[in-house]
All heavy atoms as an XYZ file, in Angstrom:
779
protein
N      76.418    134.582    103.324
C      77.425    133.600    102.995
C      78.782    134.279    102.839
O      78.820    135.329    102.157
C      77.003    132.816    101.774
C      77.990    131.799    101.344
S      77.630    130.943     99.850
C      76.031    130.339    100.157
N      79.789    133.774    103.461
C      81.143    134.350    103.319
C      81.711    133.991    101.985
O      81.426    132.897    101.426
C      82.039    133.801    104.458
C      81.467    134.259    105.820
C      83.487    134.179    104.333
C      82.109    133.566    107.050
N      82.405    134.937    101.379
C      83.018    134.767    100.040
C      83.967    133.583     99.987
O      84.594    133.175    100.953
C      83.783    136.051     99.585
O      84.770    136.368    100.551
C      82.922    137.220     99.485
N      84.016    132.945     98.771
C      84.895    131.841     98.530
C      86.324    132.276     98.721
O      86.740    133.450     98.356
C      84.616    131.284     97.126
N      87.162    131.391     99.228
C      88.574    131.662     99.304
C      88.988    132.369    100.608
O      90.120    132.593    100.903
N      87.965    132.778    101.377
C      88.236    133.598    102.628
C      89.029    132.787    103.602
O      89.853    133.394    104.283
C      86.909    134.089    103.209
N      88.864    131.452    103.685
C      89.621    130.702    104.655
C      91.105    130.648    104.400
O      91.856    130.321    105.277
C      89.033    129.271    104.709
N      91.439    130.986    103.189
C      92.954    130.911    102.811
C      93.629    132.198    103.208
O      94.894    132.281    103.148
C      93.130    130.628    101.329
O      92.546    131.719    100.560
C      92.474    129.295    100.881
N      92.840    133.187    103.661
C      93.481    134.468    103.940
C      92.842    135.025    105.254
O      92.209    136.132    105.220
C      93.350    135.454    102.793
N      92.880    134.214    106.295
C      92.255    134.736    107.570
C      93.025    135.908    108.032
O      94.267    136.005    107.985
C      92.231    133.569    108.632
C      91.297    132.384    108.351
C      91.545    131.266    109.344
C      89.814    132.884    108.302
N      92.347    136.910    108.642
C      92.967    138.137    109.056
C      93.858    137.977    110.262
O      93.672    136.973    111.103
C      91.792    139.037    109.383
C      90.714    138.100    109.715
C      90.875    136.897    108.864
N      94.840    138.818    110.429
C      95.761    138.792    111.607
C      95.026    139.136    112.872
O      95.395    138.622    113.970
C      96.927    139.706    111.407
N      93.967    139.971    112.809
C      93.083    140.243    113.969
C      91.699    140.305    113.477
O      91.396    140.486    112.378
C      93.447    141.706    114.489
O      93.269    142.648    113.496
C      94.927    141.774    115.000
N      90.835    140.030    114.483
C      89.384    140.074    114.276
C      88.883    140.895    115.459
O      88.803    140.443    116.597
C      88.727    138.652    114.348
C      87.245    138.771    114.176
C      89.350    137.759    113.209
N      88.503    142.217    115.154
C      88.108    143.100    116.240
C      89.323    143.182    117.221
O      90.452    143.431    116.873
N      88.972    142.911    118.545
C      90.063    142.954    119.557
C      90.710    141.684    119.732
O      91.637    141.432    120.605
C      89.377    143.359    120.939
N      90.454    140.669    118.877
C      90.999    139.398    118.954
C      92.316    139.331    118.152
O      92.383    139.794    116.998
C      90.140    138.299    118.381
C      88.910    138.081    119.201
C      87.752    138.832    119.282
C      88.614    136.989    120.112
N      86.862    138.315    120.077
C      87.345    137.183    120.665
C      89.383    135.886    120.552
C      86.787    136.287    121.601
C      88.831    135.056    121.399
C      87.515    135.231    121.960
N      93.404    138.840    118.754
C      94.668    138.696    118.020
C      94.927    137.337    117.530
O      94.654    136.317    118.256
C      95.818    139.063    118.973
N      95.346    137.223    116.317
C      95.681    135.889    115.704
C      97.183    135.629    116.034
O      97.824    136.429    116.579
N      97.566    134.468    115.686
C      98.999    134.072    116.025
C      99.983    134.684    114.979
O      99.601    135.101    113.911
C      99.013    132.573    115.737
C      97.901    132.342    114.701
C      96.869    133.380    114.947
N     101.186    134.859    115.504
C     102.216    135.389    114.584
C     102.650    134.330    113.626
O     103.093    134.573    112.488
C     103.428    135.911    115.373
O     103.984    134.894    116.213
N     102.578    133.022    114.014
C     102.647    131.920    113.139
C     101.727    130.805    113.513
O     101.373    130.715    114.727
C     104.140    131.382    113.150
O     104.432    130.900    114.500
N     101.286    130.040    112.551
C     100.289    129.010    112.861
C     100.736    127.692    112.545
O     101.369    127.492    111.482
C      98.959    129.345    112.127
O      97.980    128.381    112.508
N     100.520    126.624    113.387
C     100.852    125.276    113.104
C      99.650    124.493    113.307
O      98.787    124.822    114.219
C     102.007    124.735    114.003
O     101.622    124.911    115.348
C     103.274    125.508    113.696
N      99.436    123.473    112.665
C      98.230    122.660    112.828
C      97.096    123.021    111.869
O      97.249    123.889    111.068
N      96.019    122.309    112.022
C      94.875    122.531    111.048
C      94.027    123.800    111.432
O      93.207    124.125    110.549
C      94.052    121.270    111.309
C      94.328    120.910    112.757
C      95.708    121.256    113.007
N      94.267    124.430    112.486
C      93.374    125.649    112.740
C      94.206    126.838    113.078
O      95.458    126.878    113.334
N      93.539    127.972    113.010
C      94.162    129.289    113.366
C      93.608    129.687    114.684
O      92.355    129.710    114.922
C      93.782    130.353    112.215
O      94.376    129.861    110.959
C      94.420    131.692    112.543
N      94.437    129.992    115.603
C      94.015    130.348    116.922
C      94.031    131.876    117.173
O      94.948    132.603    116.823
C      94.987    129.679    117.990
C      95.024    128.216    117.802
C      94.579    130.126    119.419
C      96.077    127.461    118.607
N      92.859    132.350    117.690
C      92.675    133.766    118.051
C      92.520    133.837    119.597
O      91.859    133.048    120.143
C      91.496    134.341    117.350
C      91.642    134.542    115.828
C      91.302    133.536    114.978
C      92.166    135.744    115.364
C      91.482    133.724    113.597
C      92.312    135.883    114.016
C      92.003    134.864    113.084
O      92.171    135.045    111.771
N      93.106    134.887    120.167
C      92.976    135.066    121.559
C      92.563    136.533    121.934
O      92.915    137.439    121.218
C      94.291    134.774    122.323
O      95.334    135.558    121.767
C      94.707    133.348    122.158
N      91.861    136.617    123.018
C      91.547    137.952    123.636
C      91.527    137.662    125.152
O      90.613    136.929    125.643
C      90.181    138.366    123.126
C      89.793    139.724    123.695
C      88.348    140.195    123.272
O      87.476    139.397    123.174
N      88.236    141.450    122.980
N      92.497    138.249    125.807
C      92.615    137.964    127.260
C      92.764    136.495    127.488
O      93.619    135.842    126.868
N      91.938    135.850    128.310
C      91.972    134.409    128.587
C      91.087    133.617    127.671
O      91.092    132.343    127.772
C      91.527    134.129    130.052
C      92.516    134.702    131.064
O      93.683    134.782    130.782
N      92.020    135.082    132.210
N      90.504    134.228    126.719
C      89.598    133.535    125.764
C      90.355    133.096    124.525
O      91.226    133.866    124.015
C      88.413    134.445    125.385
O      87.655    134.748    126.460
N      89.988    131.974    123.935
C      90.552    131.386    122.784
C      89.532    130.845    121.881
O      88.612    130.239    122.288
C      91.595    130.247    123.180
O      92.572    130.753    124.088
C      92.249    129.653    121.890
N      89.648    131.099    120.592
C      88.826    130.616    119.548
C      89.733    129.924    118.520
O      90.655    130.599    118.089
C      87.923    131.700    118.847
C      87.099    131.071    117.737
C      86.928    132.278    119.894
N      89.432    128.721    118.104
C      90.163    128.052    116.988
C      89.226    128.013    115.745
O      88.161    127.675    115.803
C      90.530    126.594    117.469
C      91.423    126.653    118.665
C      91.295    125.883    116.253
C      91.569    125.232    119.297
N      89.826    128.523    114.688
C      89.079    128.583    113.393
C      89.728    127.558    112.399
O      90.914    127.559    112.184
C      89.163    129.932    112.747
C      88.487    130.003    111.414
C      88.687    131.045    113.742
N      88.854    126.656    111.866
C      89.383    125.757    110.886
C      88.367    125.728    109.668
O      87.189    126.235    109.776
C      89.508    124.385    111.473
O      88.255    123.927    112.017
N      88.790    125.240    108.518
C      87.994    125.275    107.348
C      87.656    123.825    106.916
O      88.533    122.973    106.822
C      88.715    125.959    106.221
C      88.015    126.028    104.881
C      86.727    126.777    104.871
C      88.456    125.496    103.763
C      86.023    126.819    103.726
C      87.750    125.605    102.602
C      86.517    126.269    102.583
N      86.390    123.557    106.726
C      85.915    122.294    106.212
C      85.573    122.418    104.773
O      84.431    122.734    104.440
C      84.660    121.884    107.072
C      84.846    121.992    108.556
C      83.469    121.752    109.293
C      85.885    120.992    109.074
N      86.557    122.199    103.939
C      86.427    122.445    102.490
C      85.323    121.504    101.921
O      85.320    120.258    102.202
C      87.713    122.126    101.783
N      84.447    122.084    101.094
C      83.468    121.368    100.424
C      82.261    120.752    101.366
O      81.453    120.039    100.860
N      82.298    121.066    102.651
C      81.299    120.496    103.520
C      79.963    121.208    103.335
O      79.878    122.366    102.879
C      81.761    120.751    104.960
O      82.832    119.925    105.341
N      78.951    120.446    103.661
C      77.609    120.969    103.525
C      77.211    121.632    104.867
O      77.329    121.078    105.934
C      76.612    119.855    103.327
O      75.264    120.218    103.676
N      76.858    122.898    104.816
C      76.537    123.676    106.017
C      75.396    122.933    106.799
O      75.533    122.742    108.001
C      76.087    125.168    105.706
C      75.622    125.844    106.888
C      76.392    126.345    107.864
C      74.177    125.930    107.066
C      75.943    127.061    108.947
C      73.699    126.607    108.251
C      74.623    127.107    109.124
N      74.349    122.629    106.026
C      73.246    121.872    106.755
C      73.655    120.599    107.432
O      73.119    120.311    108.529
C      72.165    121.677    105.787
C      71.405    122.995    105.373
O      71.410    123.952    106.042
N      70.909    122.963    104.138
N      74.521    119.915    106.792
C      75.005    118.663    107.390
C      75.766    118.881    108.727
O      75.489    118.188    109.747
N      76.744    119.840    108.751
C      77.453    120.061    110.001
C      76.723    120.837    111.030
O      76.884    120.681    112.220
C      78.894    120.669    109.671
C      79.747    119.739    108.847
C      78.738    122.059    108.989
N      75.801    121.729    110.553
C      75.074    122.571    111.497
C      74.198    121.736    112.473
O      73.904    122.110    113.530
C      74.267    123.590    110.717
N      73.817    120.560    111.983
C      72.972    119.689    112.850
C      73.728    119.241    114.081
O      73.111    118.849    115.000
C      72.629    118.396    111.970
N      75.032    119.446    114.143
C      75.864    119.042    115.364
C      75.599    120.020    116.489
O      75.850    119.611    117.616
C      77.285    118.977    115.014
C      77.641    117.896    114.037
O      77.149    116.769    114.144
N      78.594    118.153    113.186
N      75.070    121.174    116.170
C      74.821    122.156    117.256
C      73.384    121.878    117.729
O      72.453    122.219    117.155
C      74.781    123.614    116.625
C      74.493    124.652    117.728
C      76.149    123.905    116.035
N      73.437    121.235    118.909
C      72.157    120.727    119.445
C      71.651    121.526    120.662
O      70.476    121.294    121.047
C      72.364    119.224    119.837
O      73.442    119.066    120.843
N      72.477    122.340    121.244
C      72.061    123.061    122.400
C      72.451    124.522    122.222
O      73.414    124.881    121.509
C      72.788    122.477    123.742
C      72.646    121.059    123.914
C      71.175    120.675    124.326
O      70.466    121.481    124.981
O      70.736    119.618    123.944
N      71.693    125.421    122.859
C      71.957    126.843    122.962
C      72.118    127.454    121.497
O      72.979    128.319    121.286
C      73.272    127.137    123.776
C      73.305    126.679    125.133
C      74.563    126.957    125.772
O      74.940    128.082    125.960
N      75.333    125.906    126.142
N      71.375    126.949    120.578
C      71.432    127.399    119.198
C      71.261    128.924    119.040
O      70.157    129.414    119.468
C      70.413    126.633    118.363
C      70.726    125.173    118.263
C      69.654    124.369    117.537
O      68.534    124.934    117.269
N      69.902    123.174    117.177
N      72.282    129.596    118.495
C      72.233    130.992    118.371
C      72.652    131.372    116.897
O      73.736    131.011    116.430
C      73.189    131.657    119.357
O      72.943    131.219    120.624
C      73.182    133.158    119.332
N      71.816    132.075    116.201
C      72.143    132.498    114.805
C      73.198    133.564    114.729
O      73.275    134.373    115.748
C      70.876    133.029    114.193
O      69.912    132.011    114.006
N      74.025    133.536    113.750
C      74.998    134.589    113.560
C      74.763    135.086    112.149
O      73.938    134.658    111.409
C      76.435    133.942    113.610
O      76.649    133.070    112.472
C      76.689    133.207    114.880
N      75.606    136.103    111.743
C      75.471    136.619    110.373
C      75.572    135.632    109.277
O      74.993    135.769    108.257
C      76.511    137.777    110.200
N      76.447    134.634    109.429
C      76.593    133.637    108.345
C      76.389    132.250    108.752
O      76.712    131.261    108.009
C      78.042    133.775    107.775
N      75.789    132.010    110.003
C      75.570    130.596    110.403
C      74.945    130.388    111.700
O      74.063    131.197    112.034
N      75.494    129.447    112.483
C      74.867    129.160    113.817
C      76.011    128.828    114.739
O      77.051    128.231    114.411
C      73.899    127.961    113.647
C      73.164    127.733    114.849
C      74.623    126.729    113.225
C      71.970    126.831    114.730
N      75.805    129.156    115.991
C      76.629    128.801    117.182
C      75.867    128.090    118.240
O      74.664    128.195    118.255
C      77.339    130.005    117.721
S      78.449    130.990    116.706
N      76.517    127.423    119.081
C      75.930    126.743    120.213
C      76.828    125.706    120.742
O      78.036    125.816    120.600
N      76.272    124.681    121.322
C      77.077    123.600    121.832
C      76.683    122.250    121.296
O      75.509    122.075    120.774
C      77.055    123.578    123.360
O      75.801    123.359    123.831
N      77.513    121.256    121.330
C      77.205    119.943    120.937
C      76.569    119.179    122.134
O      76.115    119.853    123.074
C      78.489    119.277    120.465
O      79.401    119.146    121.601
C      79.201    119.950    119.379
N      76.589    117.921    122.130
C      76.092    117.211    123.244
C      76.798    117.430    124.578
O      76.337    117.172    125.626
C      76.023    115.712    123.006
O      77.264    115.209    122.662
N      78.111    118.037    124.514
C      78.766    118.399    125.632
C      78.706    119.945    125.788
O      79.179    120.690    124.952
C      80.354    117.983    125.451
C      81.128    118.371    126.618
C      80.385    116.463    125.168
N      78.071    120.340    126.898
C      77.806    121.769    127.054
C      78.979    122.635    126.989
O      78.882    123.815    126.582
C      77.039    121.970    128.412
N      80.174    122.161    127.407
C      81.321    123.036    127.418
C      82.007    123.155    126.062
O      82.875    123.904    125.774
C      82.382    122.621    128.403
O      82.778    121.329    128.105
N      81.554    122.314    125.113
C      82.109    122.348    123.755
C      81.360    123.201    122.843
O      80.322    122.884    122.220
C      82.129    120.868    123.176
C      82.798    120.815    121.827
O      83.448    121.707    121.404
N      82.522    119.663    121.143
N      81.769    124.471    122.774
C      81.119    125.476    121.935
C      81.670    125.448    120.518
O      82.818    125.226    120.341
C      81.247    126.890    122.528
C      80.744    127.109    123.890
C      81.018    128.587    124.379
C      79.283    126.760    123.969
N      80.747    125.704    119.586
C      81.089    125.653    118.172
C      80.224    126.530    117.371
O      79.081    126.832    117.718
C      81.119    124.129    117.640
O      81.765    124.160    116.403
C      79.722    123.632    117.479
N      80.790    127.089    116.299
C      80.014    127.808    115.240
C      80.337    127.208    113.928
O      81.455    126.779    113.672
C      80.485    129.213    115.220
S      80.094    130.163    116.748
N      79.337    127.185    113.075
C      79.573    126.844    111.688
C      79.053    128.001    110.874
O      77.919    128.469    111.021
C      78.720    125.541    111.365
C      79.230    124.303    112.059
C      78.499    123.798    113.137
C      80.478    123.700    111.747
C      78.894    122.675    113.800
C      80.922    122.580    112.418
C      80.174    122.075    113.445
O      80.594    121.035    114.152
N      79.987    128.508    109.993
C      79.672    129.670    109.186
C      79.736    129.254    107.749
O      80.746    128.649    107.314
C      80.746    130.791    109.429
C      80.942    131.286    110.904
C      81.928    132.252    110.953
C      79.518    131.691    111.516
N      78.682    129.591    106.959
C      78.576    129.293    105.545
C      79.698    130.013    104.726
O      79.814    131.201    104.938
C      77.227    129.672    104.984
C      76.084    128.753    105.202
C      74.874    129.231    104.481
N      73.719    128.416    104.772
C      72.874    128.800    105.715
N      72.965    129.910    106.475
N      71.814    128.007    106.069
N      80.375    129.365    103.897
C      81.209    129.961    102.974
C      80.817    129.542    101.583
O      80.158    128.471    101.443
C      82.772    129.766    103.115
O      82.994    128.389    102.760
C      83.148    129.999    104.626
N      81.150    130.206    100.546
C      80.788    129.767     99.132
C      81.555    128.507     98.775
O      81.096    127.841     97.785
C      81.064    130.914     98.177
N      82.537    128.086     99.587
C      83.313    126.904     99.092
C      83.457    125.915    100.308
O      84.354    125.030    100.217
C      84.624    127.215     98.549
C      85.426    128.217     99.417
O      84.942    128.709    100.474
O      86.619    128.454     99.132
N      82.654    125.976    101.307
C      82.775    125.074    102.454
C      82.103    125.678    103.685
O      81.157    126.465    103.580
N      82.693    125.295    104.856
C      82.159    125.822    106.081
C      83.346    126.200    107.008
O      84.310    125.431    107.074
C      81.377    124.707    106.776
C      80.951    125.141    108.204
C      80.176    124.286    106.006
N      83.287    127.321    107.647
C      84.280    127.692    108.642
C      83.753    127.104    109.971
O      82.615    127.335    110.389
C      84.426    129.206    108.755
C      85.404    129.855    107.731
C      85.298    131.353    107.825
C      86.812    129.308    107.863
N      84.667    126.438    110.776
C      84.250    125.945    112.037
C      85.028    126.720    113.068
O      86.224    126.811    112.984
C      84.606    124.415    112.023
C      84.407    123.810    113.434
O      85.186    122.984    113.930
N      83.309    124.193    114.082
N      84.291    127.303    113.991
C      84.884    128.028    115.153
C      84.624    127.209    116.343
O      83.515    126.738    116.586
C      84.283    129.394    115.320
C      84.619    130.547    114.309
C      84.473    130.091    112.919
C      83.834    131.710    114.670
N      85.657    126.986    117.205
C      85.448    126.139    118.426
C      86.112    126.842    119.605
O      87.065    127.495    119.445
C      86.004    124.747    118.207
O      87.317    124.740    117.887
N      85.487    126.635    120.755
C      85.974    127.225    121.976
C      85.467    126.427    123.148
O      84.502    125.687    123.111
C      85.452    128.661    122.068
N      86.131    126.623    124.268
C      85.707    125.995    125.545
C      84.864    126.967    126.326
O      85.327    128.117    126.578
C      86.986    125.540    126.290
C      86.558    124.853    127.597
O      85.745    125.329    128.404
O      87.080    123.643    127.745
N      83.686    126.568    126.732
C      82.811    127.589    127.453
C      83.375    128.003    128.749
O      83.056    129.136    129.242
C      81.445    126.873    127.751
N      84.330    127.362    129.349
C      84.957    127.827    130.542
C      85.814    128.993    130.414
O      86.042    129.813    131.247
N      86.407    129.192    129.150
C      87.203    130.287    128.850
C      86.526    131.368    127.988
O      86.775    132.566    128.075
C      88.542    129.882    128.106
C      89.274    128.873    128.909
O      89.344    129.037    130.080
O      89.874    128.006    128.323
N      85.644    130.963    127.051
C      85.008    131.797    126.164
C      83.499    131.552    126.094
O      83.010    130.552    125.642
C      85.557    131.447    124.678
O      86.951    131.515    124.707
C      84.979    132.458    123.712
N      82.752    132.410    126.794
C      81.285    132.228    126.860
C      80.628    132.330    125.505
O      81.227    132.975    124.606
C      80.772    133.328    127.796
C      82.017    134.061    128.301
C      83.198    133.594    127.561
N      79.520    131.647    125.351
C      78.823    131.696    124.008
C      78.593    133.116    123.426
O      78.829    133.235    122.334
C      77.471    130.890    124.136
C      76.680    130.807    122.812
C      77.512    130.107    121.762
C      75.354    130.043    123.022
N      78.138    134.117    124.200
C      77.930    135.377    123.630
C      79.204    136.015    123.001
O      79.190    136.641    121.979
C      77.449    136.302    124.779
C      76.763    135.329    125.750
C      77.651    134.097    125.604
N      80.367    135.668    123.599
C      81.659    136.179    123.158
C      82.029    135.478    121.841
O      82.547    136.105    120.918
C      82.723    135.991    124.244
C      84.015    136.661    123.930
C      85.026    136.547    125.068
O      84.878    135.810    125.990
N      86.055    137.411    124.947
N      81.672    134.164    121.783
C      81.999    133.362    120.562
C      81.056    133.893    119.416
O      81.562    134.049    118.322
C      81.798    131.958    120.808
C      82.020    130.996    119.620
C      83.503    131.119    119.112
C      81.723    129.577    119.979
N      79.815    134.136    119.728
C      78.918    134.613    118.680
C      79.376    136.043    118.151
O      79.452    136.244    116.956
C      77.477    134.805    119.257
C      76.603    135.546    118.235
C      76.921    133.394    119.540
N      79.833    136.826    119.080
C      80.382    138.165    118.665
C      81.618    137.970    117.797
O      81.698    138.688    116.759
C      80.772    138.986    119.886
C      81.268    140.332    119.531
O      82.515    140.550    119.461
N      80.384    141.290    119.344
N      82.522    137.101    118.123
C      83.657    136.758    117.281
C      83.264    136.334    115.899
O      83.751    136.764    114.899
C      84.525    135.725    117.923
C      85.794    135.371    117.050
C      86.918    136.074    117.176
C      85.650    134.232    116.195
C      88.033    135.698    116.317
C      86.737    133.937    115.376
C      87.896    134.633    115.449
N      82.232    135.394    115.842
C      81.720    134.919    114.566
C      81.191    136.038    113.692
O      81.502    136.091    112.427
C      80.669    133.809    114.792
N      80.489    136.963    114.236
C      79.933    138.086    113.506
C      81.000    139.021    113.048
O      81.015    139.524    111.908
C      78.897    138.841    114.305
C      77.570    137.997    114.468
O      77.279    137.198    113.565
O      76.774    138.377    115.368
N      82.031    139.312    113.919
C      83.105    140.121    113.540
C      83.985    139.508    112.440
O      84.411    140.186    111.459
C      84.032    140.483    114.729
C      83.399    141.492    115.676
C      84.330    141.853    116.795
O      85.493    141.379    116.947
O      83.863    142.673    117.634
N      84.190    138.200    112.554
C      84.886    137.527    111.459
C      84.266    137.513    110.126
O      84.815    137.795    109.056
C      85.176    136.041    111.904
C      85.940    135.233    110.859
C      87.397    135.774    110.624
C      86.062    133.675    111.347
N      82.891    137.381    110.121
C      82.075    137.408    108.950
C      82.195    138.784    108.326
O      82.406    138.928    107.086
C      80.632    137.079    109.237
O      80.490    135.735    109.767
C      79.719    137.165    108.040
N      82.095    139.862    109.073
C      82.167    141.181    108.584
C      83.563    141.471    108.029
O      83.679    142.080    106.964
C      81.876    142.153    109.770
O      82.013    143.470    109.282
N      84.587    140.958    108.674
C      85.993    141.175    108.193
C      86.248    140.486    106.894
O      86.835    140.992    105.990
C      87.005    140.730    109.245
O      86.754    141.430    110.523
C      88.391    140.975    108.804
N      85.757    139.224    106.785
C      86.025    138.437    105.550
C      85.154    138.884    104.352
O      85.485    138.680    103.241
C      85.792    136.966    105.889
C      86.718    136.322    106.857
C      86.295    134.834    107.114
C      88.139    136.346    106.300
N      83.928    139.383    104.637
C      83.056    139.818    103.602
C      82.085    138.767    103.135
O      82.331    137.553    103.247
N      80.974    139.198    102.714
C      79.904    138.164    102.276
C      79.524    138.428    100.777
O      79.805    139.511    100.185
C      78.624    138.342    103.107
O      78.171    139.676    103.076
C      78.973    137.976    104.560
N      78.940    137.401    100.256
C      78.447    137.506     98.841
C      76.956    137.789     98.804
O      76.294    137.649     99.724
C      78.744    136.182     98.061
O      78.013    135.106     98.727
C      80.181    135.868     97.967
């Protein structure tokens, strides 16, 4: 489980992924080449409740689960935090599932776990 408060201090970089110099909107965007991952925080959400949305290609990560919803190109990860759930989303056309899983594990390692 990722430590509480981690979503309020997302890192500028995650491995080889670069975050934005400034962020607008509800998510933080990370890029690596043509790949993009959007990270948002679902405060107070139940991991088990949102993880049920991952219905295809279910792949475990260090702090949660990744896969796709009913739309194969809609990739998502849900990562447990002590105070909610981090939601990572990507388009399979730009960011293949193994790359998203790798990002999820690197983000978990960077943020720290309890």
